[in-house]
N, C-alpha and C positions, 0 to 999 in steps of 0.2 A: 313151464311149457317145454318148448323144444330145447332150451338151454339146460333145463333140469335133466332131460333125457341124455343129452350129450355129456353132461358132467357125470351122470351115472355110468355111462359106458366107459368114460375115461377112468373113473375110479375102479371099475371092475377089471379093466385091462391092467392097470397099475397094480392092483391087489393080486391078481392071478400071477403076475410076473414075480411077485414076492411071496407067493403061496400064503396069503392072508385071507381071512374071511371078512366080508363086509357086514355091516349092520343090515337089518331088514329094511330100514327106511333110509333113504338118501335125501339130504336137504340141500337145496341149491343156495346160492349166495343171496337170492331174493327171499328166502324163507319158505318157499314152497317145498312140500315133501311129497314123495310118491313112494308107493310100496314097490319094492324091486320085483315082487312076484308078478306085477303087471307089466313091467318093462319087457318088451320083446315077446310077450306072450299073447296069443290070440285066444280070447275066451268066447265061447258060445254065449248066447243070451241067457241060457239056463245057468251056465257056470257063473256068469257075471251076477245074476240075481241071487244065486246061492251065496257067493262071497259077500254080497251086499247084506244079505240076511244075517250071515255070521258076524259081520262087523257090527251090525245094529245090536245083536244079542250081546256081544262083548262090550259094547258101549253101555248097555243097561247093566251088565255085570259090574262095570267100573262104578256106575252110579250107586248100586247097592253096596259095593265094597266101601266107597268113600263115605256113605251115610252111616253104615253100621258094620264096622270091621272088628268090633269088640266081641261079637259072638259069631257063630258059624251060620247065622241066618242067611248071609249073602251067598254062601255055598249052596244052600237049599234053593234059593231063588234062581241062581245060575243054572242048576240042574233042571229046574222047571222050564228054563229057556232052551234047553237042549244042549247045554255046554257040558262036556264030560269033565267032571271034577272029582273023580273017585280016588286018584292017587296024588301024592305030593307033586309029582312031575306034571300032571295035568293041571293042577291048580297053579303052579308056577308058570306054565306055558300060557294059560288063559290070562293071568294077570300081566304077563309080559306083553301079550298081544292086545290087551284091552286098551282102547284109546281113552285117555282121560283119567287114568288111575292116579290118585294123589300119591306121589312118591314118598312124601313124609309119613303118611298113614301106612303105606306099604312097609316102610322101614320099621315102624313101631310094631306092626303085625309080625314081621319076620323076626323081630327081636324077642318075641314071646317064647 
């Protein structure tokens, strides 16, 4: 809640004074996490719905990846969801942003 937002602001001020980048997600001492993109940003209803749709698609991508990462089928399924996965950078970005990706399976996939 409010404590999370205050902690996020404090971390940003501290990091900017040391010229460091923060992670995309800030976790409060209570375990709540919020996406820094939403902190201090006013979204229109349309923008909010679009971000919500993107997050749902990334979540499905994570499910596909976790279930079948031995083949590239999960990439084809992700493209069907409208996620750009044409370059290695796009694949890495999508897997980084996708909530619920099994980190162990990701490590095995990256080791190939």
